[in-house]
C-alpha positions as CSV (number, residue, x, y, z in Angstrom):
1,X,-84.0,90.2,-132.1
2,X,-83.3,92.0,-128.6
3,X,-86.4,94.4,-128.7
4,X,-84.8,95.8,-125.1
5,X,-82.9,98.0,-127.9
6,X,-85.6,98.7,-130.3
7,X,-88.2,100.1,-128.4
8,X,-89.1,102.9,-130.3
9,X,-89.0,101.0,-133.3
10,X,-91.5,98.4,-131.3
11,X,-94.1,101.4,-130.4
12,X,-94.1,103.1,-133.8
13,X,-95.4,99.6,-135.0
14,X,-98.1,98.9,-132.4
15,X,-99.3,102.2,-133.1
16,X,-99.4,102.0,-136.9
17,X,-100.7,98.3,-136.8
18,X,-103.9,99.6,-134.3
19,X,-104.8,102.6,-136.0
20,X,-104.5,101.0,-139.1
21,X,-106.8,97.9,-138.4
22,X,-109.3,99.9,-136.4
23,X,-109.8,102.0,-139.9
24,X,-110.1,98.7,-141.8
25,X,-112.3,97.1,-139.4
26,X,-114.8,99.9,-139.0
27,X,-114.7,100.7,-143.4
28,X,-113.5,104.1,-142.5
29,X,-110.7,103.5,-144.9
30,X,-112.4,106.2,-147.6
31,X,-112.8,109.0,-145.0
32,X,-109.4,108.8,-143.4
33,X,-107.9,108.6,-146.9
34,X,-109.3,112.0,-147.7
35,X,-109.0,113.4,-144.1
36,X,-105.5,112.4,-143.0
37,X,-104.1,111.2,-146.2
38,X,-101.4,113.1,-147.6
39,X,-103.1,115.3,-150.7
40,X,-100.1,117.2,-153.1
41,X,-103.2,119.6,-153.8
42,X,-103.7,120.9,-150.3
43,X,-100.7,122.8,-150.8
44,X,-101.7,125.2,-153.5
45,X,-102.1,129.0,-152.6
46,X,-105.8,128.5,-154.3
47,X,-106.9,126.1,-151.7
48,X,-108.0,127.5,-148.6
49,X,-106.0,126.0,-145.4
50,X,-108.4,124.1,-143.8
51,X,-111.2,123.6,-146.7
52,X,-113.1,121.0,-144.5
53,X,-110.8,119.1,-143.4
54,X,-109.7,117.0,-139.9
55,X,-106.4,117.3,-140.0
56,X,-104.0,120.4,-140.9
57,X,-102.4,119.9,-144.0
58,X,-99.1,120.4,-142.7
59,X,-99.7,117.2,-140.3
60,X,-101.0,114.7,-143.2
61,X,-97.3,113.5,-144.1
62,X,-97.5,112.2,-140.5
63,X,-101.4,110.9,-140.4
64,X,-100.6,109.0,-143.9
65,X,-98.6,106.7,-142.0
66,X,-101.5,105.5,-139.7
67,X,-103.6,104.7,-142.6
68,X,-103.1,101.8,-145.1
69,X,-105.3,100.2,-148.0
70,X,-105.4,97.1,-146.5
71,X,-104.5,94.2,-144.5
72,X,-101.5,93.1,-147.0
73,X,-100.2,96.6,-147.4
74,X,-99.9,97.7,-143.6
75,X,-98.4,93.6,-143.0
76,X,-95.7,94.4,-145.7
77,X,-94.9,97.7,-144.7
78,X,-94.5,96.5,-141.0
79,X,-92.4,93.9,-141.8
80,X,-90.3,96.0,-143.3
81,X,-90.1,98.5,-140.4
82,X,-90.2,95.5,-138.0
83,X,-86.3,94.3,-138.9
84,X,-84.7,97.3,-140.8
85,X,-85.9,100.2,-138.0
86,X,-84.5,97.6,-135.1
87,X,-81.4,97.3,-136.7
88,X,-81.1,101.0,-137.1
89,X,-82.3,101.3,-133.9
90,X,-79.3,99.0,-132.4
91,X,-77.2,102.0,-133.9
92,X,-78.9,105.1,-133.9
93,X,-81.1,104.8,-130.4
94,X,-84.4,105.9,-129.5
95,X,-84.2,109.3,-130.1
96,X,-82.8,108.7,-133.8
97,X,-85.2,106.0,-135.2
98,X,-87.8,108.4,-134.2
99,X,-86.6,111.6,-135.8
100,X,-85.5,109.5,-139.0
101,X,-89.0,108.1,-139.1
102,X,-90.6,111.4,-139.1
103,X,-88.2,112.8,-141.0
104,X,-88.9,110.4,-143.4
105,X,-92.6,111.2,-143.4
106,X,-91.8,114.3,-144.2
107,X,-89.2,114.1,-146.8
108,X,-91.6,111.2,-148.8
109,X,-94.3,113.9,-148.6
110,X,-92.1,116.5,-150.5
111,X,-90.5,113.5,-152.7
112,X,-94.7,112.7,-153.4
113,X,-95.4,117.0,-153.9
114,X,-92.6,117.0,-156.7
115,X,-93.6,114.4,-158.8
116,X,-97.3,115.6,-158.7
117,X,-98.2,118.7,-157.0
118,X,-101.5,119.3,-158.2
119,X,-102.2,115.8,-157.6
120,X,-105.7,115.2,-155.4
121,X,-105.0,111.4,-154.8
122,X,-104.4,110.8,-151.3
123,X,-101.3,109.4,-150.5
124,X,-101.4,106.8,-147.7
125,X,-99.2,104.2,-145.9
126,X,-96.0,104.2,-144.2
127,X,-94.1,102.7,-146.7
128,X,-92.4,106.6,-147.1
129,X,-91.0,106.7,-143.9
130,X,-89.9,103.2,-143.9
131,X,-87.6,104.2,-146.9
132,X,-85.9,106.3,-144.8
133,X,-85.4,103.5,-142.1
134,X,-84.3,101.3,-144.8
135,X,-82.2,103.9,-146.4
136,X,-80.2,104.1,-142.9
137,X,-79.9,100.5,-142.7
138,X,-78.7,100.1,-145.8
139,X,-75.8,102.7,-145.1
140,X,-74.9,101.7,-141.9
141,X,-75.2,97.4,-142.3
142,X,-74.3,97.5,-146.0
143,X,-70.8,95.9,-147.0
144,X,-68.8,98.6,-148.6
145,X,-67.2,98.1,-151.7
146,X,-67.0,101.1,-153.3
147,X,-63.6,102.9,-154.4
148,X,-63.3,107.1,-154.6
149,X,-64.0,108.1,-157.6
150,X,-62.6,111.3,-159.7
151,X,-62.0,113.1,-156.2
152,X,-65.5,111.9,-154.9
153,X,-64.7,109.8,-151.4
154,X,-65.3,106.0,-151.5
155,X,-68.0,106.8,-148.5
156,X,-70.1,109.1,-150.9
157,X,-69.8,107.0,-154.0
158,X,-71.1,104.3,-151.7
159,X,-74.4,106.4,-150.7
160,X,-74.8,107.6,-154.5
161,X,-74.9,103.9,-155.2
162,X,-77.2,103.1,-152.9
163,X,-79.8,106.0,-153.7
164,X,-79.1,105.1,-157.6
165,X,-80.0,101.7,-157.0
166,X,-83.3,102.5,-154.8
167,X,-84.5,105.2,-157.6
168,X,-83.7,102.5,-160.3
169,X,-85.9,99.7,-158.2
170,X,-88.8,102.6,-157.7
171,X,-88.8,103.3,-161.3
172,X,-89.4,100.0,-162.5
173,X,-91.7,99.4,-160.0
174,X,-94.0,102.3,-160.9
175,X,-93.3,100.8,-165.0
176,X,-94.3,97.3,-163.8
177,X,-97.7,98.9,-162.6
178,X,-99.1,96.1,-160.6
179,X,-102.0,95.8,-161.8
180,X,-102.8,99.7,-161.8
181,X,-101.9,99.9,-158.0
182,X,-101.2,103.4,-157.8
183,X,-97.6,103.1,-155.8
184,X,-95.9,106.1,-154.7
185,X,-92.4,106.2,-156.6
186,X,-91.7,109.5,-155.2
187,X,-92.5,109.0,-151.6
188,X,-90.4,105.9,-151.6
189,X,-87.1,107.8,-153.3
190,X,-87.5,110.8,-150.8
191,X,-87.8,108.7,-147.7
192,X,-84.8,106.6,-148.7
193,X,-82.5,109.8,-150.1
194,X,-83.7,111.5,-146.2
195,X,-82.6,108.0,-144.4
196,X,-79.1,108.0,-146.3
197,X,-78.5,111.7,-145.6
198,X,-79.5,110.8,-141.7
199,X,-78.0,107.9,-141.0
200,X,-74.1,109.1,-140.1
201,X,-75.4,112.4,-138.3
202,X,-77.9,110.4,-136.3
203,X,-74.7,108.1,-135.4
204,X,-72.6,110.6,-134.1
205,X,-75.3,112.6,-132.4
206,X,-76.1,109.3,-130.5
207,X,-72.3,109.0,-129.6
208,X,-71.9,112.4,-128.9
209,X,-73.9,112.6,-126.4
210,X,-73.2,109.3,-124.5
């Protein structure tokens, strides 16, 4: 990997790693999860805008990406980010990967909100934002074997197949449960769909501005 072409990905990785490890090392995970995690219920009109939380609700989709539930959690997420993000950044550029990551974080929060808008459980971790990066990587680098169907272009069929496959995987993961661990299925789906939607526009944006 030529990291001179993936500096934004490297920066996001380092910031996320440092923040997550500091929170874990200082045993601040419960406080950080409640204060900076994405909590759908905070967007209920009946809940006061601040309600004693240190981070405004609208920013929590981003701050949640800096909080992880354990060392394995952060390691797995950042491994995916390093590989898929580095490759995707080569295609869409530094600005493109940052926009993709941020948009993915908010799309992930929206997906999780739609799954359970009254949940009081904090969503933490960067996996939703990284799902957007994975979606863009899959679309940009995946081998296209789809054919046009009923007037739908082959490219669109390819996108739909990727989306269907990812959603199916997430639903299976949710059914498996993994020992009772709560997995943000809605966030993973929302992020991935955002990545599929933004990959080509970001690619065009980069090269039109070149």
